[in-house]
N, CA, C and O of each residue as an XYZ file, in Angstrom:
668
protein
N    -191.513    124.706    -95.594
C    -191.354    125.267    -96.920
C    -191.783    126.730    -96.978
O    -191.140    127.530    -97.657
N    -192.819    127.081    -96.305
C    -193.304    128.454    -96.337
C    -192.234    129.401    -95.808
O    -192.037    130.486    -96.356
N    -191.542    128.995    -94.743
C    -190.509    129.851    -94.169
C    -189.391    130.110    -95.162
O    -188.874    131.225    -95.231
N    -189.019    129.125    -95.913
C    -187.961    129.273    -96.896
C    -188.344    130.300    -97.965
O    -187.506    131.095    -98.390
N    -189.597    130.284    -98.394
C    -190.059    131.243    -99.389
C    -190.029    132.670    -98.852
O    -189.765    133.607    -99.605
N    -190.291    132.844    -97.576
C    -190.280    134.170    -96.965
C    -188.850    134.646    -96.738
O    -188.554    135.817    -96.974
N    -187.974    133.787    -96.295
C    -186.601    134.161    -95.980
C    -185.809    134.486    -97.241
O    -185.026    135.436    -97.233
N    -185.980    133.749    -98.299
C    -185.208    133.946    -99.516
C    -185.325    135.368   -100.069
O    -184.290    135.977   -100.343
N    -186.525    135.933   -100.250
C    -186.603    137.306   -100.757
C    -185.967    138.327    -99.817
O    -185.403    139.318   -100.281
N    -186.044    138.108    -98.528
C    -185.449    139.035    -97.576
C    -183.936    139.050    -97.744
O    -183.318    140.115    -97.726
N    -183.349    137.899    -97.903
C    -181.901    137.818    -98.106
C    -181.519    138.507    -99.418
O    -180.556    139.273    -99.452
N    -182.256    138.245   -100.487
C    -181.935    138.788   -101.795
C    -182.113    140.301   -101.878
O    -181.386    140.958   -102.624
N    -183.038    140.857   -101.152
C    -183.336    142.289   -101.264
C    -182.134    143.149   -100.837
O    -182.010    144.277   -101.314
N    -181.274    142.677    -99.985
C    -180.095    143.446    -99.555
C    -179.171    143.756   -100.731
O    -178.493    144.783   -100.740
N    -179.148    142.873   -101.709
C    -178.336    143.077   -102.903
C    -178.770    144.335   -103.646
O    -177.945    144.991   -104.281
N    -180.031    144.674   -103.577
C    -180.585    145.765   -104.364
C    -180.726    147.079   -103.603
O    -181.265    148.050   -104.134
N    -180.259    147.112   -102.399
C    -180.366    148.331   -101.599
C    -179.267    149.310   -102.010
O    -178.081    148.980   -101.976
N    -179.676    150.511   -102.397
C    -178.751    151.561   -102.788
C    -179.152    152.817   -102.017
O    -180.331    153.166   -101.960
N    -178.179    153.484   -101.432
C    -178.435    154.668   -100.631
C    -178.349    155.922   -101.510
O    -177.252    156.389   -101.815
N    -179.493    156.462   -101.915
C    -179.538    157.686   -102.704
C    -179.711    158.890   -101.789
O    -180.490    158.858   -100.836
N    -178.976    159.947   -102.094
C    -179.120    161.208   -101.390
C    -179.886    162.142   -102.327
O    -179.320    162.668   -103.285
N    -181.155    162.343   -102.051
C    -181.991    163.233   -102.853
C    -181.974    164.601   -102.171
O    -182.670    164.822   -101.180
N    -181.180    165.501   -102.710
C    -180.846    166.754   -102.041
C    -181.459    167.920   -102.801
O    -180.866    168.442   -103.745
N    -182.654    168.324   -102.379
C    -183.412    169.333   -103.114
C    -182.697    170.683   -103.191
O    -182.843    171.393   -104.186
N    -181.936    171.048   -102.171
C    -181.202    172.323   -102.215
C    -180.151    172.314   -103.331
O    -179.893    173.344   -103.954
N    -179.553    171.155   -103.577
C    -178.574    171.051   -104.657
C    -179.268    171.124   -106.017
O    -178.723    171.690   -106.966
N    -180.455    170.561   -106.111
C    -181.210    170.666   -107.364
C    -181.581    172.130   -107.622
O    -181.465    172.625   -108.743
N    -182.030    172.813   -106.557
C    -182.417    174.221   -106.696
C    -181.223    175.109   -107.055
O    -181.387    176.120   -107.738
N    -180.030    174.740   -106.600
C    -178.827    175.538   -106.839
C    -178.224    175.292   -108.225
O    -177.340    176.036   -108.650
N    -178.686    174.270   -108.928
C    -178.124    173.931   -110.237
C    -178.366    175.050   -111.237
O    -179.486    175.533   -111.396
N    -177.307    175.444   -111.897
C    -177.394    176.441   -112.964
C    -176.957    175.746   -114.245
O    -175.844    175.227   -114.328
N    -177.821    175.737   -115.226
C    -177.516    175.066   -116.488
C    -176.318    175.719   -117.164
O    -176.135    176.933   -117.068
N    -175.506    174.925   -117.844
C    -174.368    175.486   -118.565
C    -174.834    176.458   -119.649
O    -175.983    176.387   -120.087
N    -173.968    177.352   -120.081
C    -174.358    178.342   -121.089
C    -174.690    177.722   -122.446
O    -175.411    178.323   -123.242
N    -174.172    176.531   -122.712
C    -174.451    175.849   -123.973
C    -175.391    174.684   -123.703
O    -175.269    174.025   -122.670
N    -176.322    174.418   -124.604
C    -177.239    173.295   -124.390
C    -176.495    171.951   -124.417
O    -175.536    171.772   -125.168
N    -176.951    171.029   -123.592
C    -176.388    169.689   -123.559
C    -177.353    168.758   -124.285
O    -178.505    168.607   -123.878
N    -176.883    168.145   -125.345
C    -177.713    167.265   -126.164
C    -177.448    165.811   -125.743
O    -176.672    165.102   -126.384
N    -178.098    165.383   -124.666
C    -177.892    164.041   -124.125
C    -178.478    162.986   -125.063
O    -179.540    163.168   -125.658
N    -177.748    161.883   -125.169
C    -178.220    160.715   -125.917
C    -178.131    159.519   -124.980
O    -177.454    159.569   -123.953
N    -178.822    158.442   -125.346
C    -178.902    157.291   -124.449
C    -178.858    155.985   -125.236
O    -179.456    155.863   -126.305
N    -178.131    155.007   -124.678
C    -178.136    153.644   -125.208
C    -178.228    152.687   -124.031
O    -177.837    153.019   -122.912
N    -178.739    151.519   -124.294
C    -178.733    150.477   -123.265
C    -177.283    150.067   -123.062
O    -176.529    149.959   -124.029
N    -176.888    149.840   -121.829
C    -175.507    149.454   -121.566
C    -175.335    147.961   -121.854
O    -175.607    147.103   -121.015
N    -174.873    147.693   -123.072
C    -174.613    146.325   -123.502
C    -173.604    146.373   -124.639
O    -173.412    147.406   -125.281
N    -172.975    145.253   -124.870
C    -171.881    145.144   -125.844
C    -172.237    145.721   -127.210
O    -171.443    146.468   -127.783
N    -173.403    145.395   -127.739
C    -173.733    145.826   -129.103
C    -174.065    147.318   -129.216
O    -174.343    147.793   -130.316
N    -174.042    148.062   -128.118
C    -174.280    149.511   -128.175
C    -172.989    150.305   -128.378
O    -173.040    151.491   -128.703
N    -171.848    149.673   -128.192
C    -170.567    150.386   -128.219
C    -170.346    151.157   -129.517
O    -169.841    152.280   -129.487
N    -170.709    150.582   -130.634
C    -170.484    151.237   -131.925
C    -171.276    152.537   -132.074
O    -170.911    153.390   -132.883
N    -172.349    152.696   -131.306
C    -173.176    153.907   -131.388
C    -172.566    155.095   -130.638
O    -172.937    156.246   -130.865
N    -171.628    154.792   -129.747
C    -171.036    155.839   -128.912
C    -169.975    156.577   -129.722
O    -169.134    155.937   -130.353
N    -169.995    157.912   -129.718
C    -169.014    158.675   -130.495
C    -167.609    158.625   -129.889
O    -167.428    158.302   -128.715
N    -166.635    158.950   -130.717
C    -165.237    158.978   -130.267
C    -164.835    160.413   -129.910
O    -163.724    160.857   -130.198
N    -165.755    161.109   -129.286
C    -165.520    162.486   -128.848
C    -165.390    162.519   -127.331
O    -165.687    161.543   -126.642
N    -164.945    163.648   -126.835
C    -164.868    163.855   -125.394
C    -166.244    164.246   -124.876
O    -167.097    164.713   -125.630
N    -166.447    164.048   -123.574
C    -167.738    164.446   -123.034
C    -167.998    163.962   -121.630
O    -167.085    163.584   -120.895
N    -169.266    163.984   -121.278
C    -169.767    163.582   -119.961
C    -170.685    162.390   -120.174
O    -171.363    162.287   -121.196
N    -170.700    161.494   -119.197
C    -171.604    160.347   -119.282
C    -172.197    160.064   -117.911
O    -171.662    160.466   -116.877
N    -173.314    159.363   -117.940
C    -173.981    158.982   -116.692
C    -174.597    157.603   -116.872
O    -175.142    157.283   -117.928
N    -174.501    156.801   -115.833
C    -175.215    155.532   -115.802
C    -176.518    155.774   -115.057
O    -176.540    156.386   -113.989
N    -177.605    155.280   -115.644
C    -178.929    155.482   -115.066
C    -179.661    154.143   -115.055
O    -179.724    153.449   -116.070
N    -180.210    153.794   -113.902
C    -181.047    152.605   -113.796
C    -182.459    153.021   -114.165
O    -183.025    153.931   -113.559
N    -183.032    152.347   -115.170
C    -184.382    152.663   -115.628
C    -185.198    151.379   -115.732
O    -184.911    150.543   -116.589
N    -186.199    151.204   -114.890
C    -187.030    150.003   -114.972
C    -187.823    149.893   -116.274
O    -188.071    148.783   -116.745
N    -188.224    151.018   -116.863
C    -189.005    151.044   -118.113
C    -190.168    150.050   -118.073
O    -190.277    149.147   -118.903
N    -191.014    150.248   -117.092
C    -192.178    149.379   -116.900
C    -193.311    149.784   -117.823
O    -193.535    150.975   -118.038
N    -194.035    148.810   -118.377
C    -195.155    149.154   -119.248
C    -196.254    149.889   -118.475
O    -196.538    149.576   -117.318
N    -196.853    150.856   -119.132
C    -197.958    151.629   -118.568
C    -197.588    152.333   -117.263
O    -198.408    152.471   -116.355
N    -196.329    152.776   -117.194
C    -195.872    153.539   -116.029
C    -194.978    154.662   -116.546
O    -194.237    154.462   -117.509
N    -195.035    155.841   -115.921
C    -194.222    156.962   -116.404
C    -192.727    156.626   -116.405
O    -192.237    155.873   -115.564
N    -192.035    157.197   -117.359
C    -190.590    157.027   -117.460
C    -189.921    157.628   -116.224
O    -190.268    158.729   -115.797
N    -188.975    156.911   -115.664
C    -188.199    157.431   -114.533
C    -186.894    156.663   -114.443
O    -186.764    155.569   -114.992
N    -185.934    157.246   -113.748
C    -184.641    156.595   -113.620
C    -183.908    157.066   -112.385
O    -184.304    158.023   -111.720
N    -182.818    156.357   -112.098
C    -181.978    156.643   -110.938
C    -180.559    156.873   -111.434
O    -179.914    155.944   -111.920
N    -180.068    158.101   -111.317
C    -178.699    158.413   -111.728
C    -177.765    157.770   -110.711
O    -177.785    158.119   -109.531
N    -176.942    156.824   -111.177
C    -176.091    156.076   -110.251
C    -174.612    156.429   -110.350
O    -173.852    156.191   -109.412
N    -174.200    156.999   -111.487
C    -172.779    157.309   -111.677
C    -172.657    158.387   -112.737
O    -173.396    158.389   -113.722
N    -171.715    159.310   -112.530
C    -171.422    160.355   -113.510
C    -169.916    160.400   -113.694
O    -169.161    160.325   -112.724
N    -169.480    160.524   -114.946
C    -168.049    160.605   -115.238
C    -167.790    161.498   -116.436
O    -168.717    161.986   -117.082
N    -166.513    161.702   -116.718
C    -166.121    162.540   -117.846
C    -164.986    161.875   -118.606
O    -164.288    161.011   -118.075
N    -164.813    162.285   -119.846
C    -163.718    161.786   -120.665
C    -162.958    162.959   -121.240
O    -163.521    164.028   -121.478
N    -161.689    162.752   -121.459
C    -160.914    163.755   -122.172
C    -160.232    164.793   -121.318
O    -159.346    165.488   -121.815
N    -160.592    164.935   -120.075
C    -159.922    165.907   -119.220
C    -158.562    165.320   -118.831
O    -158.495    164.339   -118.091
N    -157.505    165.910   -119.322
C    -156.130    165.464   -119.046
C    -155.851    164.041   -119.515
O    -154.991    163.370   -118.944
N    -156.548    163.567   -120.534
C    -156.261    162.235   -121.081
C    -156.767    162.155   -122.516
O    -157.447    163.057   -123.004
N    -156.421    161.057   -123.179
C    -156.898    160.865   -124.547
C    -158.151    159.993   -124.593
O    -158.542    159.526   -125.663
N    -158.774    159.774   -123.451
C    -159.984    158.946   -123.396
C    -161.129    159.674   -124.094
O    -161.208    160.902   -124.079
N    -162.008    158.892   -124.704
C    -163.211    159.455   -125.304
C    -164.398    158.638   -124.828
O    -164.233    157.653   -124.108
N    -165.584    159.041   -125.226
C    -166.795    158.382   -124.727
C    -166.836    156.899   -125.082
O    -167.192    156.077   -124.238
N    -166.482    156.546   -126.304
C    -166.522    155.134   -126.694
C    -165.497    154.302   -125.919
O    -165.788    153.182   -125.500
N    -164.302    154.855   -125.731
C    -163.282    154.124   -124.961
C    -163.746    153.897   -123.529
O    -163.564    152.811   -122.977
N    -164.344    154.916   -122.932
C    -164.838    154.758   -121.552
C    -165.965    153.731   -121.514
O    -166.018    152.920   -120.589
N    -166.860    153.746   -122.488
C    -167.932    152.764   -122.557
C    -167.328    151.360   -122.585
O    -167.771    150.475   -121.852
N    -166.324    151.160   -123.426
C    -165.661    149.856   -123.525
C    -164.925    149.500   -122.237
O    -164.882    148.334   -121.846
N    -164.346    150.505   -121.576
C    -163.699    150.257   -120.278
C    -164.692    149.639   -119.294
O    -164.357    148.701   -118.570
N    -165.906    150.168   -119.274
C    -166.925    149.643   -118.360
C    -167.386    148.247   -118.779
O    -167.671    147.411   -117.921
N    -167.461    147.988   -120.067
C    -167.785    146.627   -120.519
C    -166.717    145.646   -120.031
O    -167.035    144.541   -119.591
N    -165.449    146.057   -120.114
C    -164.355    145.204   -119.624
C    -164.406    145.038   -118.110
O    -164.136    143.956   -117.587
N    -164.758    146.124   -117.404
C    -164.844    146.056   -115.940
C    -165.971    145.121   -115.505
O    -165.908    144.521   -114.432
N    -166.983    145.002   -116.331
C    -168.080    144.081   -116.028
C    -167.580    142.634   -116.074
O    -168.024    141.794   -115.292
N    -166.656    142.351   -116.993
C    -166.106    141.002   -117.143
C    -164.972    140.724   -116.163
O    -164.910    139.654   -115.557
N    -164.078    141.695   -116.016
C    -162.913    141.555   -115.128
C    -162.899    142.750   -114.182
O    -162.390    143.814   -114.534
N    -163.449    142.583   -112.991
C    -163.607    143.725   -112.076
C    -162.285    144.378   -111.674
O    -161.326    143.712   -111.283
N    -162.271    145.699   -111.784
C    -161.147    146.499   -111.287
C    -161.584    147.295   -110.062
O    -160.819    147.490   -109.117
N    -162.834    147.748   -110.104
C    -163.394    148.522   -108.986
C    -164.655    147.795   -108.534
O    -165.621    147.687   -109.290
N    -164.643    147.304   -107.315
C    -165.738    146.477   -106.813
C    -167.091    147.172   -106.856
O    -168.088    146.564   -107.246
N    -167.135    148.434   -106.458
C    -168.409    149.154   -106.433
C    -168.974    149.316   -107.848
O    -170.170    149.128   -108.071
N    -168.117    149.662   -108.785
C    -168.556    149.827   -110.178
C    -168.988    148.481   -110.749
O    -170.011    148.392   -111.428
N    -168.222    147.450   -110.481
C    -168.576    146.106   -110.955
C    -169.949    145.700   -110.407
O    -170.761    145.114   -111.123
N    -170.194    146.010   -109.158
C    -171.494    145.709   -108.547
C    -172.620    146.432   -109.282
O    -173.660    145.837   -109.565
N    -172.418    147.707   -109.590
C    -173.430    148.475   -110.319
C    -173.689    147.847   -111.689
O    -174.840    147.682   -112.093
N    -172.622    147.501   -112.394
C    -172.744    146.982   -113.754
C    -173.414    145.614   -113.804
O    -174.140    145.315   -114.753
N    -173.180    144.791   -112.804
C    -173.733    143.437   -112.833
C    -175.104    143.342   -112.156
O    -175.982    142.624   -112.633
N    -175.285    144.056   -111.059
C    -176.566    144.002   -110.354
C    -177.697    144.570   -111.209
O    -178.805    144.035   -111.215
N    -177.418    145.632   -111.914
C    -178.465    146.354   -112.650
C    -178.383    146.163   -114.159
O    -179.004    146.924   -114.901
N    -177.637    145.171   -114.633
C    -177.348    145.049   -116.066
C    -178.582    145.050   -116.973
O    -178.508    145.578   -118.082
N    -179.672    144.500   -116.561
C    -180.865    144.474   -117.414
C    -181.584    145.821   -117.473
O    -182.458    146.019   -118.316
N    -181.226    146.734   -116.594
C    -181.931    148.019   -116.484
C    -180.985    149.221   -116.591
O    -181.385    150.353   -116.317
N    -179.747    148.975   -116.986
C    -178.736    150.026   -116.976
C    -178.608    150.689   -118.341
O    -178.465    150.022   -119.366
N    -178.661    152.023   -118.329
C    -178.559    152.814   -119.550
C    -177.389    153.781   -119.426
O    -177.089    154.293   -118.347
N    -176.749    154.013   -120.546
C    -175.580    154.885   -120.627
C    -176.015    156.156   -121.347
O    -176.297    156.138   -122.545
N    -176.065    157.254   -120.605
C    -176.380    158.560   -121.172
C    -175.066    159.280   -121.418
O    -174.137    159.177   -120.618
N    -174.989    160.001   -122.513
C    -173.743    160.708   -122.817
C    -174.041    161.988   -123.577
O    -175.066    162.123   -124.246
N    -173.122    162.907   -123.451
C    -173.218    164.168   -124.175
C    -171.806    164.546   -124.615
O    -170.869    164.542   -123.817
N    -171.674    164.866   -125.876
C    -170.389    165.321   -126.396
C    -170.151    166.743   -125.905
O    -171.055    167.579   -125.919
N    -168.921    167.004   -125.470
C    -168.570    168.335   -124.973
C    -167.247    168.743   -125.617
O    -166.256    168.016   -125.549
N    -167.253    169.905   -126.237
C    -166.029    170.448   -126.825
C    -165.255    171.153   -125.709
O    -165.726    172.158   -125.177
N    -164.063    170.638   -125.345
C    -163.303    171.234   -124.232
C    -162.883    172.678   -124.489
O    -162.562    173.403   -123.547
N    -162.879    173.104   -125.745
C    -162.526    174.502   -126.020
C    -163.693    175.437   -125.730
O    -163.511    176.651   -125.642
N    -164.897    174.875   -125.581
C    -166.071    175.703   -125.326
C    -166.632    175.560   -123.918
O    -167.392    176.408   -123.451
N    -166.246    174.471   -123.244
C    -166.776    174.231   -121.900
C    -165.768    173.390   -121.116
O    -165.182    172.457   -121.664
N    -165.566    173.711   -119.855
C    -164.662    172.944   -119.000
C    -165.357    171.638   -118.584
O    -166.299    171.647   -117.792
N    -164.872    170.517   -119.136
C    -165.509    169.217   -118.901
C    -165.448    168.833   -117.426
O    -166.435    168.355   -116.866
N    -164.320    169.035   -116.810
C    -164.158    168.657   -115.402
C    -165.103    169.475   -114.516
O    -165.703    168.939   -113.584
N    -165.229    170.745   -114.803
C    -166.123    171.606   -114.025
C    -167.588    171.186   -114.206
O    -168.366    171.192   -113.252
N    -167.950    170.823   -115.436
C    -169.309    170.360   -115.696
C    -169.577    169.052   -114.952
O    -170.642    168.882   -114.359
N    -168.621    168.137   -114.982
C    -168.778    166.876   -114.246
C    -169.000    167.148   -112.759
O    -169.897    166.571   -112.145
N    -168.187    168.022   -112.191
C    -168.317    168.336   -110.767
C    -169.680    168.947   -110.463
O    -170.292    168.615   -109.448
N    -170.154    169.823   -111.317
C    -171.470    170.451   -111.126
C    -172.575    169.384   -111.122
O    -173.480    169.424   -110.289
N    -172.492    168.440   -112.051
C    -173.502    167.375   -112.131
C    -173.393    166.420   -110.938
O    -174.409    165.988   -110.394
N    -172.181    166.097   -110.540
C    -171.986    165.249   -109.358
C    -172.561    165.915   -108.113
O    -173.269    165.280   -107.331
N    -172.255    167.187   -107.935
C    -172.751    167.919   -106.767
C    -174.279    168.020   -106.771
O    -174.900    168.057   -105.709
N    -174.882    168.063   -107.952
C    -176.332    168.179   -108.068
C    -177.031    166.854   -107.796
O    -178.020    166.809   -107.064
N    -176.522    165.776   -108.383
C    -177.219    164.486   -108.306
C    -176.682    163.538   -107.237
O    -177.379    162.597   -106.855
N    -175.473    163.756   -106.749
C    -174.824    162.904   -105.737
C    -175.068    161.408   -105.989
O    -175.619    160.717   -105.132
N    -174.657    160.909   -107.168
C    -174.917    159.507   -107.505
C    -174.188    158.545   -106.561
O    -173.021    158.764   -106.235
N    -174.859    157.501   -106.129
C    -174.316    156.630   -105.078
C    -173.091    155.809   -105.464
O    -172.345    155.395   -104.577
N    -172.854    155.559   -106.734
C    -171.683    154.776   -107.125
C    -170.487    155.656   -107.469
O    -169.393    155.135   -107.689
N    -170.664    156.973   -107.520
C    -169.552    157.895   -107.759
C    -168.838    158.157   -106.437
O    -169.469    158.484   -105.432
N    -167.540    158.012   -106.449
C    -166.756    158.193   -105.233
C    -165.875    159.436   -105.275
O    -165.457    159.925   -104.226
N    -165.589    159.949   -106.450
C    -164.671    161.083   -106.610
C    -165.295    162.143   -107.499
O    -166.311    161.913   -108.156
N    -164.655    163.325   -107.507
C    -165.060    164.391   -108.405
C    -165.964    165.438   -107.808
O    -166.230    166.462   -108.436
N    -166.445    165.195   -106.588
C    -167.302    166.174   -105.919
C    -166.487    167.385   -105.476
O    -165.271    167.291   -105.305
N    -167.159    168.530   -105.291
C    -166.502    169.674   -104.666
C    -166.211    169.308   -103.210
O    -166.821    168.386   -102.670
N    -165.309    170.007   -102.592
C    -164.896    169.695   -101.217
C    -166.075    169.709   -100.246
O    -166.209    168.806    -99.420
N    -166.928    170.726   -100.340
C    -168.052    170.848    -99.414
C    -169.051    169.706    -99.596
O    -169.539    169.128    -98.625
N    -169.336    169.401   -100.827
C    -170.327    168.359   -101.119
C    -169.767    166.981   -100.780
O    -170.498    166.130   -100.274
N    -168.495    166.750   -101.046
C    -167.880    165.449   -100.740
C    -168.018    165.127    -99.255
O    -168.325    163.989    -98.899
N    -167.798    166.104    -98.393
C    -167.941    165.879    -96.945
C    -169.366    165.483    -96.591
O    -169.581    164.563    -95.802
N    -170.332    166.171    -97.168
C    -171.742    165.860    -96.892
C    -172.130    164.489    -97.446
O    -172.855    163.734    -96.797
N    -171.646    164.172    -98.647
C    -171.944    162.870    -99.254
C    -171.350    161.752    -98.399
O    -172.010    160.742    -98.153
N    -170.119    161.924    -97.949
C    -169.478    160.910    -97.095
C    -170.249    160.707    -95.799
O    -170.387    159.576    -95.333
N    -170.754    161.793    -95.208
C    -171.547    161.670    -93.987
C    -172.840    160.908    -94.240
O    -173.287    160.134    -93.393
N    -173.443    161.128    -95.414
C    -174.720    160.462    -95.718
C    -174.534    158.969    -95.970
O    -175.496    158.206    -95.885
N    -173.318    158.544    -96.275
C    -173.055    157.140    -96.589
C    -172.615    156.329    -95.383
O    -172.381    155.125    -95.490
N    -172.505    156.975    -94.255
C    -172.072    156.265    -93.037
C    -173.198    155.422    -92.499
O    -173.034    154.749    -91.481
């Protein structure tokens, strides 16, 4: 019986292994956009959808343990944008991910949504495309944070480095 108790956690821990690339040079190279970004956050769950605006913008999924008596911290796992060359908005994208959680379209995203569901938060910021290039902002954030569940949107140089780190 003792062996079974030891083996079970070892098997389960593989489910939670995520390869983060913490790249200090990219953090140092980050230049904030000329306009302030007013980020907001909701827990990623069905009843939060109504709180999400129907505007264009940038969003990020962040795993946050939110442990009592411990400093706030999180892991940026995915960054995306809405409205660039489409009629998608933040609320529609939020709902898309809720649907992907139920009926998987992208295995990696489905894994993120289901593995971390109790600790997953949706951060978003409304961005007016006439004042800021949404796609460029997304790429800048992707290049800075290199989130492990994001597969596209990186600059060419960073994408090569990210792919090498995931081998």
